[in-house]
N, C-alpha and C positions, 0 to 999 in steps of 0.2 A: 575394343571390337573392330577399330580400324586395322591395327596392327595384325589382328588373326586375320584378317580378311587378304591383308599384303601377302602374307605368308601363303593362303591359299593360293593366289593369282601367283604369285611367284613359284609355287611347287608344280602347277599345271605347266606353266611355261617351261620349268626344266623338264618334266615328264615328256612334253612335245618335243622339245630337242633332243632328248637322248632317243626317244623314238625315230625320229628323222634320222640320227647318227645311224642307229642299228639297221635300221632299213635301208639306207646306201651302202653300210658294209654287207648285210647278211640280207639280200632280198627274198630268197628263196625261203629260208626258216621262218621270215615273220608273214609270207602268203600261208605256209603252212598251218602256223599257230591261228591267223586269221579262220581258216577253213574250219580247224578242230574246234575252235570258238564258238563258230556257227552252228557247226555240227551239234555239238554240246547245248548250246540254248534251244534249238529247235528240239531236240529232245526231250529237255527240261520242259518248254512248252506244251508238248504234247502228252507228256505225264501228267502236268496240271490240269489237262483238259479231260483225259482220261477219269483222274479222281474226282474233280469235279462232276463230272456227267454221272459217275459211281454214286457218288454223295447226294445229288438232285434227285436223280430216277426212283428210289425208293418213298422218297415222298410223294413223286406225283402219282405212283402207282398207288399208292395207299391213300390217297385220294381221290382218283379216281373210282377205286373199290368201295368207297364208304358210299 
C-alpha cells in the first residue's frame, strides 16, 4: 500500500511538472484548453440540473394532484 501511495504521489508530481513545462512553452493553447474545459463542465452541470428537475417535477405534480 505504501508503494502504491508513493507511485501515486510521484505521478502527481511528474504531471504537475509536465503541465508547468507546457504552460511556459505554449501559454495560449493551455489557456484555450482551460476555457474549453470550463465551458464543457458548465454545460454538463446545466444538463444535469435540467435532467434532475424533469425527473423530480412529475413526482411533485402527482403528489399535489392527489
